[in-house]
N, C-alpha and C positions, 0 to 999 in steps of 0.2 A: 503493499497500499503507499501508495507517495502524500493521502494527505498529512498536512503537518496544522499546528495553530500556532499563530504567532502573537504576543502582546506587545504593544505599543506605550510606554508611560508618555503621556504628553507632562512638558514645567507644570512646577506646582503654578495655582496659582494665587494660593490663599495660602499661611500657615496647617501644616496636618493633612491636605488633600494634592490628590493626584488623580485624575482622570485617565482613560483606558482604550483604546485602539483595539478591538480584536480580527486578527485577518486570520481568512483557511487559505490554505494553500493549496492547489493540486498541479500533480505534474511533475515532470524535470524541471528544475528551475532553469533558465534560458532555451528552452523547447522553445518552439514557434509551430503554426501563431500562438503567440500569448493573448488572454480575454482579461479584463481587470471589470470586474462591477462592482459598485457600492450602492446602500440605501442611506436615505434618511438624510442627507448633507443640510437641508430645511430638515428642523427637528420637527416639526409641526405635521410634517407629510411620513405617514404610516406604513400604507400597502406594502412599501417597497421592503420592509422587515420580516415578512411574513412571505414574503415571494421567496428571499433568498434564504432566509431557514429551509423552505420547500427545495430547494436548488441544491442545497447543500447536501440534502439527505438524499437526491437524484443522483448525484458525484460521487458521495462517498459508495455507491453499489454501483457506480461503473466503474470507478478505483479497485473497488475490489475484484472487482470482475476483467483488471488491466486494461480497460478500453480508453483511457483517457493518456494519449499521443501528441498533446501540445502542453501549454500551462495556463493554468487557473488562477485567479488572486480572486477573492470574496471579500468585502468588508462588509456584513451586514446593519450594521452601528455605525456609519461614519462621521458621525459626530456629538461625543457626549455632552460638549459643553453646551448645545443648544436641547439636550435632552432634560438639562440642570435646569432651567429654566421652569421651575414650576413653580405658580402662582396657585397657590388655595385649588389643584386640578387642574387649571389653565397653563399648557404648554406653549407660549409663543414662536419659541423655538428658530425664526427665518432668519432674527439677528443678533450680532453679537452685542453684551452689550458693555465692552470693553475692547481695552487695542483699535481705541479708535471705532470701533461701531460698526455696522453697515451690515450690507446683507452677505451671510454666510458664502452665497453662489454669488459673488462679482469679485473684481480686481483680486485676481488671484495672479501670484509671479509670472512677469512674461520673460523668455529667457532667449528668444529669438538674437536678438542684438549680440550677446555676449558669447550664443554657443558661434554664430558666423564668423564674427572675429576668433575666436579659437582655431575655427576650420580652414581658415583662411590657408591658401596654399596646400592645401592636404588631400582637397577634392580631386575622386578619380574618374574616369569613365565608366568604372565599376558600380552601380548603385548596390549592389550589397554591399562591397568594402564599404561605401559610402553613409549607409544608413548603419554600419557599427560604428565606423568613426563616431555620428552625429550622436547617440544613445552612449556611446562612451563619453562623451565632453557633457553631454545634461546632465549624466550623472553628477559628475563632476563638479558643475555647476549648481547642481541640488544641494551638495554636501554644501556647499558656501551660503547656502540662505538663513537668514537667522533665527531663531529656537528658542529665543529668549522667553517669550511670553509663549503663554495657553492657546492662543489662535493662529502662534506663527508655525508653532510644534503640530498642532493640526493640518494646518496647509502643505509644512514638510512631509511629513510622516505619508499623508493620503499621495502625493504629487510622486514620492520617493518609489512607491507603490503602483502607479499608473502609468508614467511619462513613457515607460519602456513597452508598454505594450500594443500588440497589433490592432487592438480595437479595447474602446473606453465604453462603459454602459452606465449611464447615471440614470439611476430611476427615483422619479421624484410623486409627485398628481398636483391636481388640482383643488380647488374647493370643489365643486361637481361640473365631474368633466367625461366628455366618453375619452377612450382611449387613443392618445396621439402621440407626441413626437416634434422635437425641437432638430434637425439635421442639418446638416452644412451642404449647400448646395453642389458642393463634389462628391458629396456620399449617397446623394437620394439613390442611385439601382443596386449599391453596395447595399445598403440597408433596407430597401424593400421586402425582400424574403423576413426578415427577423420581424419589421412590423403586420406585415402580412398574417406571421402564424399567431404575433400578438389579437387578431383583431382590429388592428387600428384602420380608421379609413379617411382620419384625418392627419396630416404632418407639416410640419411650418418649416419653409424651406429660408434658411440665413446665408448670407455669407459673414463678414465680420459686425455683430453685434453693437461692439464697445464696451462688452458687460465685461470683457474678460471673465465668465464664468468657466467652471471646472471645465467641463467638457470640452471649450474650445481652446483651455491653456495646453489642455494636453493632444492637439494637433498644432499650437501655434508656432511651434521652434520649425517642424514640418511645411506650412504655410511659408512660411517668416524667407525660409532658404528656397521653396521651389522657386518665389519671386527674382532668386541670384542664381540659381542654376539651373533651374527648368528644367527637364529631364531627369536630368543627374542626380536627383534627390528624387526618391521613392515617399509614397504617402505610407513612410513610418508608421504614422497612425492615424484612426479614423474611429471617432464619438460622437455620443449623440445625446442628449436627455431625453429620456423614456417618461410620460407621464402616464402613471398608472389607473388613471379616470378619475376618484375622485377620492376626499380625507375616508371619508365611511364606506369606500367599494372595501369590505376587507371580511374575508368568509374565509373559511379554509378551502371548500371545494373551487373559489375563485385562484387563491392563490396558487393552489397546485396545478389548475390550469395554465397559469401564465409560467410559472414555474418547466412546466413540460414544454411548452414554445419556445422559453429561451434553452431550454439543455438542447429540444429538435434544430435550432439554432448552430449550437455547439457543434454539435453532428453534419452538419451543411458545411461548413467552414474548417471543419475536420481536426476539430481540437478532440472531439471523441471520436473513438473509430467504429462508428454505428450508423449502418443506411437509412437513410429518413425519406420519406415522399417529398417529394418537388411542391411548392407551395403555390398557390396563384393569388396574382400579385394584383388582379384589374381593379380589383374594390379600393386599393390606395390610391387618395390624392395627396397630389404635394399645393401647398399656396404659398407664395411669398409671405415670408415675414413682417415686410412693409405694406404688405394687402391687407393684415390682418386691422377689423376693425376692435379699436377697444370702447367699450361701453362706457362713459361714465355718468356717474348720478349726476345728476342735474340740482339736488339739494340735499340736503340731509334726511332721513326717514325711514319707512320700512316701504323694503322692493318690493313687487307683488311681477310676476312673471306670466306671460302670456304662452311664450314658447317656451318646450322641451330642450334639452340638450339631443342635440343630434338633426332636429330639425333643420329645413332647406329655409332660409328668409331672405327678401329682397328689398331692396332697398327703396328707402322712405316707410317701411314697414314696420308698425308697433311691435316689440317684444317685449315690451312688460310697461311699469310705469312705476314711481317711486313717491309714498304720498306723505307730503309735509306735515309733520304735527304740528309747527309752531304756526300753522297759517291761520289766520283771520275766519275764512270764508272757509269752512270744512268743504263746501261742496266745489270751490276748486281748488282743493287741495292736493289732486293728484297730477302729478307731472311725467308725460309719457317718455317712454325709452325707444329712440328711432335708429334702425338700422341705416348705417350709411355706407352700405357695399351689400353687395347680393352676394348668397356664400350657406357657409354651415355657421349652427350657432351652438357651438362645440363646448365652453366653458363657464362655467359663472362662479360667484361669489358662494361661498356656502350662508355666511352669514348675513342675514334677513335688514339688518339696522346696518343702513351703510352711512358713509361720510360724503357729505359734498365735494364733489370733484375727484372720486377715488373711483379706479377703472372696475366695475363688478360683474363686466362679462365681455367675452372676444368672439366674436365671427370668423373667421377664416375667408379670404377672398380671393379673386382672381387679377383684380386689378391693383396698383398703386393706391395708396392714398395720400395725398398731397399733405395730410397733417401729422405723419409719420415720417420721421425721422432715420434717415440711415444713417445707425454707425453710436443710434439712441434709444434703441428699437425696442431695449427692457427699462421699463423708466421707473423700477421699483431700485435703482441703484443704493 
């Protein structure tokens, strides 16, 4: 058996405390392809915890049968810092409270410039040799990252395990949503089989969003170097953010189904030596991220929806309303939510008490929206 469990202790934030990241490793170290999976970077998004728990069970059986021929690293609980934000049973978990604060999935370290300077003059005409060189230099640069604070330690630990992977799957979820994903435009075809197996019909296609999220960071070095060396540098890593429906879409049966879909995908990618049937990808649609309509609350109040998750909507159509609880005229207190594009209403806030101006729903469309700013497509920095 190759299964190993390694624990990584983060820098102590306060006297007498220390948090831990636990990683499950399958296969021989250095074997290719290597796949990295994690869940709960946003610590208020929990479906991935159970999905990876089920996947580890499946991989343990495959390991016992000697079927794992690549390398797999799984971090089932990626953010113990966020999970510790427990206030009388409520876990916000999305933003750090210390070390400058900010969204846990934003502003990760960017190593492209540093790696570029170190490999200058060493790039050859052999893609495989170049990939080995780049991974070696990335590992050196990762060791130099600071780890004085707990948050720095978390980022450094997760990147050290993931940045040499061929594929990185970061598991998240939305408040209420259908299965969907955020995928770089370059990887649409590559990840279509995974998304089809997961039952996703909506995927948001992006270039660089400007967010420096975890999944983008894992491909950022390769994207940066391909701008300079073109075909001499391969895509040494491909990544995506997989959104496992809504926060409360959690059950043993559903998690097992998702885990089995990911397991079959690993078989298709020859990480596991087991034949699987090909999957039909015809129902999966990619939508440009800059064409996604963010529905914003026109006032503070209670939101009521006319449309359900997965419904098709048309531009100008009413999808719901927000009731202004402070309106003097209660007969005129409902303000409509109007779609600004044709597309699929695929995600919305779970909370029904909303704040004026906050994004409370998402519509995947096909046409660029003028108000969506390229390079700032994720607004919750």
